[in-house]
N, CA, C and O of each residue as an XYZ file, in Angstrom:
760
protein
N     110.775     57.051    133.237
C     112.191     57.014    132.949
C     112.880     58.279    133.419
O     113.890     58.179    134.115
N     112.398     59.451    133.083
C     113.192     60.629    133.374
C     112.648     61.408    134.561
O     111.453     61.684    134.665
N     113.554     61.745    135.435
C     113.263     62.425    136.687
C     112.710     63.828    136.485
O     111.864     64.275    137.261
N     113.177     64.533    135.450
C     112.852     65.939    135.297
C     111.791     66.220    134.238
O     111.643     67.368    133.818
N     111.046     65.201    133.792
C     110.146     65.405    132.659
C     109.128     66.508    132.886
O     108.724     67.184    131.939
N     108.715     66.695    134.118
C     107.742     67.762    134.366
C     108.419     69.113    134.543
O     107.740     70.140    134.579
N     109.727     69.132    134.653
C     110.447     70.371    134.916
C     111.234     70.886    133.722
O     111.560     72.071    133.658
N     111.541     70.012    132.782
C     112.541     70.355    131.794
C     112.352     69.534    130.528
O     111.717     68.480    130.568
N     112.891     69.997    129.404
C     112.870     69.180    128.189
C     113.910     68.055    128.230
O     113.942     67.217    127.329
N     114.750     68.026    129.252
C     115.768     66.986    129.362
C     115.156     65.636    129.719
O     114.160     65.549    130.436
N     115.782     64.595    129.199
C     115.562     63.255    129.711
C     116.809     62.972    130.544
O     117.928     63.083    130.045
N     116.622     62.611    131.792
C     117.751     62.385    132.689
C     117.548     61.082    133.440
O     116.465     60.820    133.962
N     118.593     60.267    133.492
C     118.565     59.036    134.280
C     119.879     58.933    135.039
O     120.953     59.085    134.455
N     119.796     58.677    136.327
C     120.986     58.370    137.110
C     121.086     56.858    137.187
O     120.273     56.209    137.845
N     122.085     56.295    136.514
C     122.287     54.849    136.521
C     123.134     54.407    137.708
O     122.961     53.301    138.221
N     124.054     55.275    138.148
C     124.923     54.939    139.280
C     125.553     56.228    139.794
O     125.882     57.125    139.018
N     125.716     56.307    141.114
C     126.344     57.475    141.708
C     127.018     57.061    143.008
O     126.406     56.412    143.856
N     128.268     57.436    143.156
C     128.990     57.125    144.382
C     130.325     56.468    144.092
O     130.717     56.317    142.935
N     131.013     56.083    145.137
C     132.360     55.532    145.007
C     132.404     54.192    144.289
O     133.463     53.785    143.812
N     131.265     53.493    144.203
C     131.251     52.214    143.495
C     130.970     52.384    142.005
O     130.985     51.401    141.265
N     130.717     53.600    141.554
C     130.527     53.846    140.133
C     129.576     54.988    139.864
O     128.633     55.221    140.621
N     129.832     55.705    138.772
C     129.025     56.850    138.364
C     128.656     56.724    136.900
O     129.502     56.403    136.064
N     127.388     56.976    136.587
C     126.944     56.958    135.200
C     125.580     57.626    135.121
O     124.658     57.268    135.853
N     125.460     58.601    134.225
C     124.216     59.344    134.031
C     123.914     59.425    132.536
O     124.824     59.451    131.707
N     122.631     59.464    132.210
C     122.192     59.732    130.850
C     121.531     61.100    130.840
O     120.665     61.385    131.668
N     121.941     61.947    129.901
C     121.329     63.257    129.709
C     121.017     63.373    128.223
O     121.885     63.150    127.380
N     119.786     63.720    127.909
C     119.474     63.840    126.505
C     118.092     64.365    126.224
O     117.439     65.000    127.052
N     117.680     64.066    125.007
C     116.353     64.396    124.529
C     115.627     63.062    124.358
O     116.164     62.020    124.735
N     114.448     63.076    123.810
C     113.699     61.831    123.641
C     114.386     60.860    122.684
O     114.226     59.647    122.824
N     115.153     61.373    121.708
C     115.696     60.493    120.678
C     117.217     60.358    120.655
O     117.744     59.548    119.892
N     117.926     61.121    121.463
C     119.391     61.016    121.500
C     119.933     61.751    122.714
O     119.286     62.644    123.262
N     121.145     61.356    123.126
C     121.737     61.999    124.282
C     123.160     61.540    124.513
O     123.803     60.971    123.631
N     123.638     61.801    125.718
C     125.024     61.499    126.085
C     125.044     60.755    127.419
O     124.101     60.829    128.207
N     126.129     60.047    127.648
C     126.397     59.491    128.964
C     127.424     60.395    129.634
O     128.394     60.819    129.006
N     127.207     60.682    130.897
C     128.203     61.397    131.696
C     128.795     60.356    132.635
O     128.119     59.860    133.536
N     130.053     60.035    132.416
C     130.800     59.006    133.133
C     130.250     57.617    132.845
O     129.054     57.431    132.620
N     131.151     56.658    132.859
C     130.806     55.255    132.643
C     131.586     54.414    133.654
O     132.368     53.538    133.284
N     131.356     54.697    134.927
C     132.110     54.069    136.006
C     131.553     52.754    136.498
O     131.923     52.286    137.575
N     130.668     52.149    135.724
C     130.168     50.799    135.997
C     130.464     49.964    134.754
O     130.879     50.512    133.733
N     130.262     48.668    134.823
C     130.622     47.828    133.680
C     129.766     48.144    132.467
O     128.640     48.626    132.588
N     130.319     47.866    131.297
C     129.580     48.070    130.055
C     128.307     47.236    130.060
O     127.270     47.689    129.576
N     128.372     46.031    130.596
C     127.193     45.163    130.673
C     126.092     45.823    131.510
O     124.924     45.813    131.122
N     126.466     46.390    132.649
C     125.488     47.086    133.488
C     124.887     48.284    132.735
O     123.679     48.512    132.785
N     125.726     49.030    132.052
C     125.257     50.199    131.304
C     124.265     49.768    130.233
O     123.202     50.372    130.090
N     124.608     48.721    129.476
C     123.711     48.239    128.425
C     122.380     47.782    129.009
O     121.325     48.062    128.440
N     122.422     47.079    130.142
C     121.181     46.643    130.797
C     120.337     47.832    131.246
O     119.119     47.834    131.065
N     120.979     48.837    131.829
C     120.249     50.019    132.295
C     119.685     50.832    131.139
O     118.577     51.359    131.232
N     120.432     50.935    130.065
C     119.913     51.609    128.874
C     118.667     50.872    128.370
O     117.647     51.495    128.075
N     118.760     49.540    128.274
C     117.626     48.744    127.786
C     116.410     48.875    128.707
O     115.282     48.999    128.230
N     116.636     48.849    130.019
C     115.540     49.001    130.981
C     114.815     50.334    130.806
O     113.632     50.456    131.124
N     115.535     51.326    130.301
C     114.964     52.660    130.114
C     114.643     52.965    128.652
O     114.442     54.121    128.277
N     114.597     51.911    127.830
C     114.250     52.042    126.407
C     115.144     53.027    125.658
O     114.676     53.797    124.820
N     116.439     52.991    125.975
C     117.421     53.839    125.302
C     118.382     52.920    124.545
O     119.210     52.256    125.168
N     118.285     52.870    123.217
C     119.226     52.038    122.460
C     120.632     52.642    122.494
O     120.791     53.860    122.570
N     121.643     51.781    122.437
C     123.029     52.260    122.440
C     123.269     53.228    121.281
O     124.063     54.160    121.411
N     122.604     53.021    120.171
C     122.770     53.906    119.005
C     122.310     55.334    119.291
O     122.648     56.254    118.546
N     121.550     55.524    120.353
C     121.069     56.853    120.739
C     122.143     57.650    121.486
O     122.011     58.865    121.636
N     123.197     56.989    121.952
C     124.281     57.651    122.688
C     125.242     58.278    121.686
O     125.893     57.575    120.913
N     125.327     59.603    121.705
C     126.147     60.332    120.734
C     127.498     60.771    121.281
O     128.367     61.206    120.525
N     127.680     60.655    122.615
C     128.961     61.038    123.220
C     129.022     60.479    124.632
O     128.000     60.208    125.264
N     130.245     60.315    125.105
C     130.503     59.990    126.507
C     131.310     61.155    127.057
O     132.384     61.471    126.543
N     130.797     61.792    128.098
C     131.500     62.896    128.751
C     132.101     62.347    130.034
O     131.393     61.753    130.847
N     133.390     62.540    130.220
C     134.065     62.030    131.413
C     134.434     63.209    132.313
O     134.993     64.205    131.851
N     134.113     63.083    133.605
C     134.412     64.154    134.553
C     135.860     64.107    135.038
O     136.477     65.153    135.244
N     136.408     62.902    135.222
C     137.821     62.729    135.568
C     138.186     61.261    135.421
O     137.316     60.428    135.169
N     139.452     60.939    135.574
C     139.961     59.624    135.198
C     139.938     58.555    136.288
O     140.554     57.506    136.103
N     139.270     58.766    137.396
C     139.202     57.725    138.426
C     138.345     56.558    137.940
O     137.411     56.744    137.159
N     138.669     55.369    138.405
C     138.029     54.146    137.928
C     136.513     54.164    138.121
O     135.788     53.585    137.312
N     136.021     54.817    139.176
C     134.570     54.852    139.391
C     133.863     55.800    138.423
O     132.658     56.026    138.538
N     134.613     56.350    137.474
C     134.049     57.201    136.427
C     134.366     56.680    135.026
O     133.789     57.154    134.048
N     135.289     55.698    134.917
C     135.712     55.215    133.591
C     135.720     53.694    133.439
O     136.144     53.199    132.395
N     135.279     52.950    134.419
C     135.393     51.488    134.398
C     134.869     50.852    133.110
O     135.528     49.968    132.562
N     133.723     51.267    132.617
C     133.118     50.645    131.441
C     133.565     51.222    130.112
O     133.083     50.795    129.063
N     134.465     52.172    130.134
C     134.827     52.911    128.918
C     135.405     52.021    127.818
O     134.970     52.099    126.669
N     136.371     51.183    128.155
C     137.026     50.365    127.139
C     136.030     49.431    126.448
O     135.964     49.397    125.219
N     135.259     48.678    127.225
C     134.327     47.719    126.628
C     133.169     48.399    125.908
O     132.721     47.913    124.870
N     132.687     49.495    126.432
C     131.580     50.201    125.788
C     132.004     50.756    124.435
O     131.243     50.688    123.470
N     133.212     51.306    124.359
C     133.667     51.879    123.088
C     134.119     50.800    122.098
O     134.275     51.088    120.911
N     134.331     49.573    122.560
C     134.568     48.465    121.639
C     133.270     48.089    120.931
O     133.283     47.673    119.773
N     132.150     48.240    121.635
C     130.840     47.906    121.068
C     130.350     48.963    120.088
O     129.675     48.652    119.107
N     130.694     50.201    120.365
C     130.251     51.316    119.528
C     131.288     52.436    119.630
O     131.696     52.803    120.732
N     131.702     52.965    118.519
C     132.742     53.999    118.500
C     132.160     55.355    118.891
O     131.997     56.246    118.058
N     131.856     55.484    120.162
C     131.248     56.709    120.690
C     132.359     57.691    121.045
O     133.291     57.317    121.757
N     132.291     58.932    120.573
C     133.306     59.928    120.939
C     133.343     60.160    122.448
O     132.311     60.143    123.120
N     134.552     60.377    122.964
C     134.782     60.585    124.394
C     135.241     62.024    124.592
O     136.292     62.422    124.089
N     134.453     62.798    125.325
C     134.763     64.193    125.603
C     135.297     64.328    127.024
O     134.692     63.830    127.973
N     136.432     65.003    127.163
C     137.021     65.237    128.481
C     138.115     66.284    128.368
O     138.564     66.622    127.272
N     138.533     66.787    129.512
C     139.673     67.698    129.586
C     140.917     66.950    129.106
O     141.001     65.734    129.279
N     141.879     67.644    128.512
C     143.085     67.001    127.976
C     143.841     66.203    129.035
O     144.362     65.131    128.730
N     143.913     66.695    130.269
C     144.598     65.952    131.333
C     143.870     64.650    131.644
O     144.504     63.630    131.913
N     142.560     64.682    131.608
C     141.758     63.482    131.833
C     141.983     62.481    130.696
O     142.140     61.286    130.944
N     141.998     62.960    129.469
C     142.236     62.078    128.332
C     143.603     61.414    128.438
O     143.757     60.245    128.084
N     144.587     62.151    128.920
C     145.920     61.572    129.130
C     145.846     60.482    130.207
O     146.455     59.423    130.061
N     145.106     60.742    131.277
C     144.916     59.742    132.325
C     144.227     58.494    131.805
O     144.583     57.383    132.199
N     143.248     58.658    130.930
C     142.564     57.515    130.316
C     143.547     56.719    129.462
O     143.561     55.490    129.516
N     144.365     57.413    128.676
C     145.343     56.751    127.814
C     146.366     55.953    128.617
O     146.911     54.967    128.121
N     146.629     56.371    129.845
C     147.623     55.702    130.686
C     147.012     54.774    131.730
O     147.743     54.056    132.413
N     145.694     54.774    131.868
C     145.027     54.012    132.920
C     145.097     52.501    132.719
O     145.073     52.010    131.590
N     145.183     51.783    133.816
C     145.286     50.326    133.772
C     144.093     49.697    133.044
O     144.275     48.780    132.243
N     142.897     50.171    133.311
C     141.702     49.568    132.702
C     141.198     50.338    131.482
O     140.173     49.974    130.904
N     141.903     51.393    131.088
C     141.425     52.211    129.961
C     142.485     52.452    128.886
O     142.202     53.118    127.890
N     143.686     51.930    129.063
C     144.767     52.261    128.114
C     144.535     51.718    126.706
O     145.202     52.144    125.764
N     143.591     50.776    126.552
C     143.298     50.236    125.218
C     142.163     50.987    124.509
O     141.774     50.622    123.400
N     141.640     52.027    125.144
C     140.608     52.835    124.492
C     141.240     53.543    123.293
O     142.330     54.105    123.396
N     140.558     53.509    122.181
C     141.056     54.104    120.944
C     141.169     55.626    121.089
O     140.148     56.298    121.229
N     142.383     56.182    121.058
C     142.549     57.632    121.208
C     141.916     58.433    120.061
O     141.752     59.647    120.181
N     141.562     57.775    118.961
C     140.874     58.474    117.869
C     139.483     58.935    118.308
O     138.883     59.803    117.674
N     138.974     58.350    119.397
C     137.654     58.731    119.918
C     137.730     59.966    120.822
O     136.699     60.548    121.157
N     138.936     60.366    121.218
C     139.105     61.463    122.166
C     138.729     62.812    121.547
O     139.121     63.136    120.427
N     137.959     63.581    122.310
C     137.611     64.957    121.941
C     137.915     65.830    123.156
O     137.302     65.671    124.212
N     138.849     66.739    123.002
C     139.274     67.594    124.109
C     138.273     68.722    124.346
O     137.837     69.394    123.411
N     137.919     68.915    125.614
C     137.063     70.045    125.977
C     137.877     71.028    126.805
O     138.717     70.640    127.616
N     137.614     72.286    126.586
C     138.243     73.361    127.348
C     137.236     73.861    128.373
O     136.088     74.133    128.019
N     137.635     73.989    129.626
C     136.703     74.524    130.624
C     136.163     75.894    130.221
O     136.893     76.757    129.735
N     134.874     76.060    130.437
C     134.138     77.304    130.195
C     134.059     77.686    128.721
O     133.791     78.841    128.390
N     134.294     76.708    127.825
C     134.157     76.907    126.387
C     133.038     75.994    125.877
O     133.248     74.790    125.726
N     131.862     76.549    125.614
C     130.722     75.717    125.205
C     130.979     74.945    123.911
O     131.681     75.412    123.014
N     130.392     73.757    123.845
C     130.390     72.947    122.634
C     129.006     72.312    122.532
O     128.219     72.377    123.477
N     128.713     71.706    121.401
C     127.376     71.172    121.195
C     127.424     69.705    120.795
O     128.239     69.296    119.968
N     126.544     68.926    121.393
C     126.348     67.528    121.012
C     124.842     67.311    120.936
O     124.122     67.613    121.887
N     124.375     66.798    119.835
C     122.951     66.505    119.557
C     122.008     67.643    119.954
O     120.952     67.422    120.546
N     122.416     68.848    119.617
C     121.558     70.007    119.852
C     121.548     70.526    121.274
O     120.801     71.452    121.587
N     122.357     69.951    122.135
C     122.469     70.391    123.527
C     123.788     71.145    123.670
O     124.842     70.626    123.301
N     123.738     72.354    124.200
C     124.961     73.111    124.463
C     125.520     72.636    125.801
O     124.816     72.599    126.810
N     126.793     72.276    125.783
C     127.457     71.715    126.959
C     128.673     72.563    127.278
O     129.391     73.006    126.382
N     128.894     72.781    128.564
C     130.060     73.551    129.002
C     130.696     72.830    130.175
O     130.046     72.593    131.194
N     131.969     72.481    130.032
C     132.722     71.903    131.133
C     133.190     73.029    132.049
O     133.448     74.141    131.588
N     133.298     72.744    133.335
C     133.830     73.733    134.268
C     134.703     73.001    135.287
O     134.396     71.869    135.661
N     135.783     73.633    135.737
C     136.711     72.956    136.650
C     136.100     72.750    138.030
O     135.360     73.595    138.535
N     136.425     71.607    138.627
C     136.044     71.323    140.016
C     137.299     70.925    140.774
O     138.254     70.406    140.195
N     137.284     71.173    142.069
C     138.436     70.829    142.901
C     138.358     69.345    143.244
O     137.491     68.916    144.006
N     139.275     68.567    142.673
C     139.332     67.130    142.918
C     140.728     66.664    142.542
O     141.441     67.362    141.820
N     141.127     65.492    143.022
C     142.469     65.019    142.724
C     142.541     64.200    141.436
O     143.623     63.740    141.071
N     141.433     64.006    140.746
C     141.457     63.339    139.446
C     142.029     64.277    138.393
O     141.901     65.497    138.498
N     142.653     63.704    137.389
C     143.242     64.510    136.323
C     142.154     65.213    135.512
O     141.191     64.588    135.068
N     142.323     66.510    135.330
C     141.409     67.283    134.504
C     139.972     67.232    134.982
O     139.051     67.159    134.168
N     139.766     67.267    136.287
C     138.418     67.132    136.849
C     137.514     68.296    136.469
O     137.860     69.462    136.656
N     136.346     67.953    135.929
C     135.364     68.956    135.528
C     133.956     68.488    135.890
O     133.709     67.302    136.109
N     133.051     69.447    135.946
C     131.624     69.177    135.958
C     131.096     69.599    134.595
O     131.837     70.140    133.775
N     129.811     69.348    134.357
C     129.223     69.723    133.074
C     127.913     70.468    133.273
O     127.089     70.106    134.113
N     127.742     71.522    132.473
C     126.512     72.319    132.460
C     125.862     72.123    131.089
O     126.516     72.275    130.057
N     124.581     71.786    131.086
C     123.837     71.508    129.859
C     122.755     72.559    129.662
O     122.096     72.964    130.619
N     122.573     72.996    128.430
C     121.505     73.937    128.098
C     120.789     73.403    126.863
O     121.392     73.209    125.807
N     119.493     73.171    127.021
C     118.683     72.685    125.912
C     117.336     73.387    125.953
O     116.609     73.309    126.944
N     117.014     74.072    124.866
C     115.765     74.822    124.758
C     115.565     75.790    125.923
O     114.452     75.964    126.419
N     116.666     76.419    126.350
C     116.595     77.427    127.400
C     116.479     76.880    128.810
O     116.378     77.655    129.762
N     116.491     75.564    128.968
C     116.469     74.956    130.304
C     117.849     74.375    130.576
O     118.549     73.965    129.650
N     118.234     74.342    131.832
C     119.604     73.956    132.154
C     119.668     72.860    133.210
O     118.773     72.696    134.040
N     120.757     72.126    133.140
C     121.067     71.053    134.081
C     122.563     71.113    134.336
O     123.348     71.243    133.397
N     122.964     71.020    135.591
C     124.382     70.977    135.947
C     124.660     69.691    136.700
O     123.925     69.323    137.616
N     125.736     69.003    136.303
C     126.193     67.792    136.993
C     127.591     68.061    137.509
O     128.489     68.403    136.740
N     127.775     67.906    138.815
C     129.091     68.078    139.446
C     129.295     66.915    140.410
O     128.523     66.739    141.352
N     130.333     66.125    140.170
C     130.601     64.959    141.020
C     131.851     65.187    141.858
O     132.693     66.024    141.534
N     131.952     64.426    142.936
C     133.114     64.465    143.822
C     133.433     65.871    144.329
O     134.595     66.271    144.396
N     132.403     66.598    144.678
C     132.566     67.963    145.173
C     132.818     67.928    146.680
O     132.047     67.329    147.429
N     133.877     68.558    147.108
C     134.166     68.681    148.531
C     134.165     70.136    148.967
O     134.104     70.447    150.156
N     134.232     71.022    147.979
C     134.289     72.447    148.277
C     133.621     73.206    147.127
O     133.832     72.896    145.954
N     132.835     74.176    147.478
C     132.179     74.995    146.459
C     132.985     76.269    146.243
O     132.885     77.221    147.017
N     133.784     76.271    145.181
C     134.527     77.481    144.863
C     133.647     78.404    144.022
O     132.486     78.089    143.760
N     134.187     79.518    143.609
C     133.431     80.533    142.874
C     132.838     79.972    141.575
O     131.681     80.241    141.253
N     133.630     79.196    140.834
C     133.170     78.656    139.551
C     132.021     77.684    139.751
O     131.020     77.763    139.038
N     132.141     76.774    140.699
C     131.082     75.792    140.951
C     129.817     76.490    141.443
O     128.714     76.133    141.029
N     129.964     77.471    142.313
C     128.787     78.222    142.784
C     128.061     78.884    141.624
O     126.830     78.892    141.590
N     128.806     79.440    140.673
C     128.191     80.078    139.509
C     127.433     79.052    138.663
O     126.334     79.332    138.185
N     128.014     77.875    138.480
C     127.338     76.838    137.695
C     126.052     76.382    138.386
O     125.049     76.123    137.722
N     126.081     76.284    139.703
C     124.887     75.903    140.469
C     123.806     76.970    140.307
O     122.632     76.643    140.133
N     124.194     78.228    140.364
C     123.224     79.323    140.203
C     122.574     79.314    138.823
O     121.410     79.688    138.681
N     123.313     78.892    137.819
C     122.803     78.859    136.443
C     121.830     77.720    136.196
O     121.098     77.740    135.207
N     121.807     76.727    137.075
C     121.082     75.489    136.809
C     119.612     75.549    137.204
O     119.266     75.978    138.305
N     118.748     75.109    136.278
C     117.348     74.861    136.623
C     117.253     73.542    137.396
O     116.438     73.392    138.306
N     118.107     72.597    137.009
C     118.169     71.270    137.635
C     119.623     70.998    137.999
O     120.539     71.385    137.274
N     119.820     70.333    139.123
C     121.175     70.131    139.634
C     121.354     68.699    140.109
O     120.520     68.154    140.832
N     122.469     68.100    139.684
C     122.891     66.802    140.197
C     124.253     67.048    140.819
O     125.194     67.459    140.140
N     124.347     66.795    142.102
C     125.609     67.038    142.793
C     125.946     65.827    143.653
O     125.092     65.282    144.353
N     127.187     65.428    143.586
C     127.680     64.335    144.409
C     128.796     64.943    145.260
O     129.793     65.435    144.731
N     128.622     64.905    146.549
C     129.562     65.582    147.454
C     130.227     64.572    148.372
O     129.932     64.507    149.566
N     131.127     63.787    147.802
C     131.802     62.788    148.628
C     133.317     62.899    148.585
O     134.017     61.950    148.938
N     133.823     64.027    148.163
C     135.266     64.224    148.076
C     135.758     64.847    149.371
O     135.245     65.879    149.804
N     136.747     64.224    149.986
C     137.271     64.701    151.256
C     138.791     64.536    151.242
O     139.296     63.414    151.222
N     139.516     65.654    151.252
C     140.979     65.630    151.178
C     141.575     64.814    152.320
O     142.482     64.013    152.095
N     141.079     65.007    153.539
C     141.621     64.288    154.694
C     141.431     62.776    154.537
O     142.342     62.008    154.845
N     140.266     62.343    154.064
C     140.041     60.914    153.840
C     141.011     60.374    152.801
O     141.539     59.272    152.950
N     141.248     61.153    151.742
C     142.174     60.710    150.703
C     143.599     60.579    151.241
O     144.324     59.653    150.878
N     143.992     61.511    152.105
C     145.345     61.477    152.643
C     145.545     60.344    153.644
O     146.630     59.767    153.707
N     144.521     60.016    154.423
C     144.662     59.038    155.500
C     144.038     57.676    155.188
O     144.372     56.682    155.832
N     143.145     57.626    154.214
C     142.433     56.388    153.915
C     143.221     55.509    152.949
O     144.209     55.928    152.346
N     142.741     54.267    152.829
C     143.357     53.326    151.900
C     142.348     52.974    150.830
O     141.316     52.368    151.116
N     142.643     53.351    149.597
C     141.796     52.983    148.475
C     142.653     52.931    147.231
O     143.747     53.494    147.182
N     142.134     52.244    146.224
C     142.860     52.095    144.973
C     142.179     52.887    143.876
O     140.957     52.838    143.736
N     142.960     53.615    143.098
C     142.398     54.364    141.969
C     142.370     53.486    140.753
O     141.933     53.920    139.688
């Protein structure tokens, strides 16, 4: 199940990555969090089951930004279980206004401040800003038992903050498909 078991105390699963959807599980053997839910809730539930992770083990959903490929399953997943949603305030506003996410219960929202650590299920988590056109775009750095993991999606440029987060990481998940020129000239729907 977990890619880093020989390297780290983390349990990590990449369920989806890329423009068609993003979803990762980061945790311990008995509980953890989802980072982004950009695939359907049904797909997420199937992938959790395939990896022997019950939905009750998910203690938080961390959202990197409000684009549909990061939030598609949010509404239906939170209807099944009232899982707290952690994100930057601008991202939470985008979720509240989003076509496919506006019915998400705002009582589940938990605002994160970049570079201000918080804790979920014994894992210290720190959001950090990334350059992207999504509202409140952040990556996440995890520290558990002195081992670290950094997840940064839609990276097109490594600024000082992102470079520092990469240097801090024992394990790194990076998705580098953000391109300003493609966004300006291409046709896609958010």
